[in-house]
C-alpha positions as MATLAB code, in Angstrom:
seq = 'MRRYVIAGNWKMNKTPAATRAFIGELAPMVAGKDGCDIVLCVPFVDIAVAAEAAKGTNIKIGAQNVHFKESGAYTGEVAADMLLEAGAEYVIVGHSERRQYFGETDETVNLRTKAALAAGLKIILCLGELLEARQAGITEEIVSMQTKLDLAGIPEEDLQNIIIAYEPVWAIGTGLTATPEQADEACGIIRSVVAGLYSQAAADAITIQYGGSMNEKNAAELLAKENVDGGLIGGASLVAEKFTAIALAAN';
ca = [
       0.000    0.000    0.000;
       1.336    3.425   -0.968;
       1.098    6.062    1.747;
      -0.453    9.414    1.069;
       1.977   12.306    1.401;
       0.494   15.745    2.009;
       3.232   18.337    1.546;
       2.937   22.082    1.895;
       5.034   24.330   -0.347;
       5.145   27.692    1.392;
       7.051   29.333   -1.459;
       8.347   32.762   -0.313;
       6.103   33.153    2.714;
       6.465   33.322    6.518;
       9.325   34.588    8.646;
      10.979   32.353   11.286;
       8.714   33.800   13.983;
       5.620   33.182   11.867;
       6.862   29.667   11.149;
       7.184   28.850   14.843;
       3.695   30.170   15.524;
       2.173   28.303   12.577;
       3.612   24.926   13.551;
       2.477   25.510   17.114;
      -1.034   25.991   15.752;
      -0.932   23.148   13.220;
       0.668   20.395   15.332;
      -2.299   19.691   17.636;
      -4.692   19.864   14.684;
      -2.909   17.071   12.776;
      -1.811   15.034   15.790;
      -2.787   11.393   15.392;
      -3.547   11.793   11.694;
      -1.275    8.910   10.797;
      -2.953    7.867    7.568;
      -0.606   10.171    5.677;
       2.839   11.720    5.944;
       2.719   15.458    6.584;
       5.527   17.668    5.269;
       6.090   21.424    5.308;
       8.573   22.724    2.736;
       9.623   26.109    4.011;
      12.022   28.903    2.938;
      15.701   28.316    3.713;
      15.738   30.795    6.607;
      12.838   28.969    8.305;
      14.211   25.413    8.202;
      16.040   25.348   11.544;
      13.164   27.000   13.400;
      10.629   24.720   11.719;
      12.623   21.594   12.580;
      12.851   22.634   16.215;
       9.155   23.514   16.408;
       8.175   20.203   14.784;
      10.129   18.000   17.203;
       7.851   15.438   18.835;
       5.110   15.943   16.238;
       4.158   14.043   13.096;
       5.219   16.996   10.915;
       8.316   16.614    8.726;
      10.275   19.564    7.363;
      11.546   20.099    3.848;
      13.306   22.720    1.720;
      12.204   24.137   -1.613;
      15.394   23.741   -3.632;
      18.922   22.341   -3.488;
      22.075   22.905   -5.525;
      23.836   20.049   -7.284;
      27.315   20.871   -5.957;
      28.539   20.237   -2.421;
      30.172   23.668   -2.159;
      31.720   26.390   -4.281;
      31.235   29.786   -5.853;
      27.452   29.577   -6.284;
      26.192   32.749   -4.657;
      22.697   32.387   -3.268;
      22.574   28.604   -3.543;
      22.341   26.015   -0.751;
      23.906   22.541   -0.700;
      22.233   19.314    0.373;
      24.328   18.788    3.505;
      23.472   22.337    4.620;
      19.787   21.468    4.391;
      20.273   18.257    6.363;
      22.198   19.954    9.132;
      19.559   22.690    9.341;
      16.916   20.026    9.942;
      15.379   19.309    6.539;
      14.365   15.760    5.673;
      12.728   16.494    2.308;
      13.448   18.848   -0.581;
      11.375   19.966   -3.553;
      13.260   19.698   -6.847;
      12.175   21.054  -10.226;
       9.152   23.097   -9.218;
       7.651   24.856  -12.215;
       8.432   28.269  -10.713;
      12.111   27.276  -10.491;
      11.977   26.159  -14.110;
      10.080   29.250  -15.278;
      11.806   32.031  -13.348;
      15.271   30.635  -12.638;
      16.093   28.692  -15.772;
      16.143   25.192  -14.332;
      16.059   22.438  -16.933;
      15.468   18.701  -16.841;
      19.251   18.309  -16.860;
      19.789   20.447  -13.755;
      16.735   18.920  -12.082;
      18.318   15.513  -12.591;
      21.628   16.732  -11.123;
      19.901   18.268   -8.108;
      17.948   15.083   -7.522;
      21.116   12.998   -7.564;
      22.892   15.387   -5.180;
      19.970   15.319   -2.743;
      19.795   11.527   -2.863;
      23.533   11.219   -2.245;
      23.179   13.380    0.859;
      20.273   11.334    2.233;
      17.397   13.695    1.549;
      13.967   12.615    0.329;
      12.945   14.301   -2.903;
       9.647   15.693   -4.123;
      10.331   15.776   -7.857;
       8.023   18.107   -9.757;
       7.028   17.894  -13.399;
       4.087   18.882  -15.543;
       2.964   20.426  -18.804;
       2.279   24.003  -19.856;
      -1.207   25.072  -20.933;
      -0.090   25.107  -24.574;
       0.927   21.440  -24.331;
      -2.387   20.492  -22.737;
      -4.315   22.321  -25.450;
      -2.178   20.703  -28.167;
      -2.958   17.248  -26.797;
       0.667   16.387  -26.040;
       0.468   16.082  -22.240;
       1.473   12.416  -22.404;
       4.541   13.139  -24.524;
       5.721   16.020  -22.335;
       5.145   14.295  -18.998;
       6.742   11.070  -20.238;
       9.809   12.923  -21.503;
      10.220   14.838  -18.243;
       9.931   11.662  -16.189;
      12.616    9.939  -18.254;
      15.020   12.896  -18.220;
      14.552   13.766  -14.558;
      15.138   10.147  -13.443;
      18.003    9.459  -15.869;
      20.790    7.451  -14.261;
      18.969    7.012  -10.942;
      18.921    3.357   -9.793;
      15.677    1.654   -8.834;
      16.616    1.336   -5.164;
      16.735    5.140   -4.890;
      13.088    5.460   -5.926;
      12.066    4.691   -2.339;
      13.321    8.204   -1.510;
      11.626    9.933   -4.437;
       8.084   11.261   -4.583;
       6.917   12.537   -7.960;
       4.582   15.520   -7.939;
       2.552   15.979  -11.115;
       1.846   19.690  -11.299;
       0.221   20.973  -14.475;
       1.793   24.417  -14.825;
      -1.500   25.901  -15.956;
      -3.060   24.980  -12.596;
      -0.432   26.471  -10.266;
      -1.450   29.675   -8.536;
      -4.154   30.261  -11.150;
      -7.135   28.885   -9.274;
      -7.569   26.355  -12.071;
      -7.415   22.716  -11.090;
      -7.109   19.613  -13.190;
     -10.232   17.506  -12.945;
      -9.841   14.356  -10.858;
      -9.902   12.399  -14.111;
      -7.151   14.551  -15.671;
      -5.005   14.264  -12.542;
      -5.483   10.498  -12.370;
      -4.692   10.083  -16.067;
      -1.456   12.103  -15.880;
      -0.310   10.388  -12.687;
      -1.086    7.074  -14.375;
       1.079    8.063  -17.349;
       3.975    8.813  -15.003;
       3.466    5.480  -13.255;
       3.523    3.612  -16.569;
       6.759    5.372  -17.567;
       8.332    4.364  -14.249;
       7.250    0.783  -14.937;
       8.947    0.905  -18.318;
      12.133    2.451  -16.934;
      12.392    0.164  -13.913;
       9.720   -2.439  -13.102;
       6.028   -2.760  -12.374;
       6.870   -3.242   -8.704;
       8.711    0.090   -8.682;
       5.784    1.771  -10.410;
       3.290    0.297   -7.958;
       5.380    1.452   -4.994;
       6.240    5.031   -5.969;
       4.182    7.861   -4.491;
       2.803   10.277   -7.083;
       1.225   13.471   -5.789;
      -0.985   15.971   -7.538;
       0.033   19.616   -7.243;
      -1.950   22.416   -8.801;
      -4.429   24.344   -6.659;
      -5.420   21.363   -4.504;
      -7.357   22.764   -1.577;
      -9.654   21.786    1.256;
     -12.669   21.731   -1.089;
     -11.361   19.482   -3.865;
      -8.816   17.331   -2.000;
     -11.100   14.403   -1.184;
     -12.227   13.972   -4.795;
      -8.658   14.175   -6.127;
      -7.227   11.853   -3.477;
      -9.897    9.250   -4.189;
      -8.333    8.562   -7.584;
      -6.250    5.397   -7.919;
      -3.038    7.034   -9.107;
      -3.122   10.149   -6.882;
      -1.171    9.454   -3.706;
      -1.207   12.853   -2.053;
      -0.811   16.518   -2.774;
       1.792   19.239   -3.058;
      -0.148   22.126   -1.608;
       0.560   25.796   -2.252;
      -1.715   28.513   -0.921;
      -3.828   26.243    1.263;
      -0.721   25.117    3.168;
      -0.347   28.629    4.617;
      -3.591   28.328    6.581;
      -3.597   25.719    9.352;
      -7.311   24.921    9.105;
      -7.197   24.427    5.336;
      -4.053   22.310    5.431;
      -5.528   20.182    8.211;
      -8.681   19.616    6.157;
      -6.552   18.241    3.305;
      -4.711   15.958    5.723;
      -8.077   14.755    7.018;
      -9.159   13.985    3.454;
      -6.044   11.830    3.059;
      -6.818   10.035    6.314;
];
């Protein structure tokens, strides 16, 4: 049985003080909700505070990006071992906003994924099509290609530390959401590609989330689909009551 993973992506929101207060509010609300893994992916400056605040709870802490080098002249970047020492257990790699605004490619996403795996982090690997690709009817081709490129050279045993998040770019921060059927179909495509790259057992075991304006109102319907194993939550993860409602839907 695959476990649901409900992960919040805070993006560029909340100071360390606000982070401490939020986790203090959220922790009792999700206590005992053990039918899913709960992760908060917070800004770099919040990781240490978040990890401390989450001690003794069922909340795990993640980062939103990682560089593919261990150290060096990469101003503004953060290495995997830095994230680990700060208290992160998970890291988002390849989010569409990183691809769109900061020039990340499938090649660099693959390198970042390998670096994070080597350091012992768990990865939430994001991929998904643009609106133009959806309208052109080439979602399957785009999502399949991204899956193959992003996982290139990664051995099957490492898949246990990789979650794939299908996030149609046209549904991120727009208020648009893929229908449950669209989300299930795309996640199923990813699962079939994993089966072809590795094995059916690997495909059956890997967690595939849906990300793209999942919220407390549509979570239950999306999570009911066979190939949707959780959510990568944006705006709704910034409000404790809304995030808790999504976790409850997973439970």
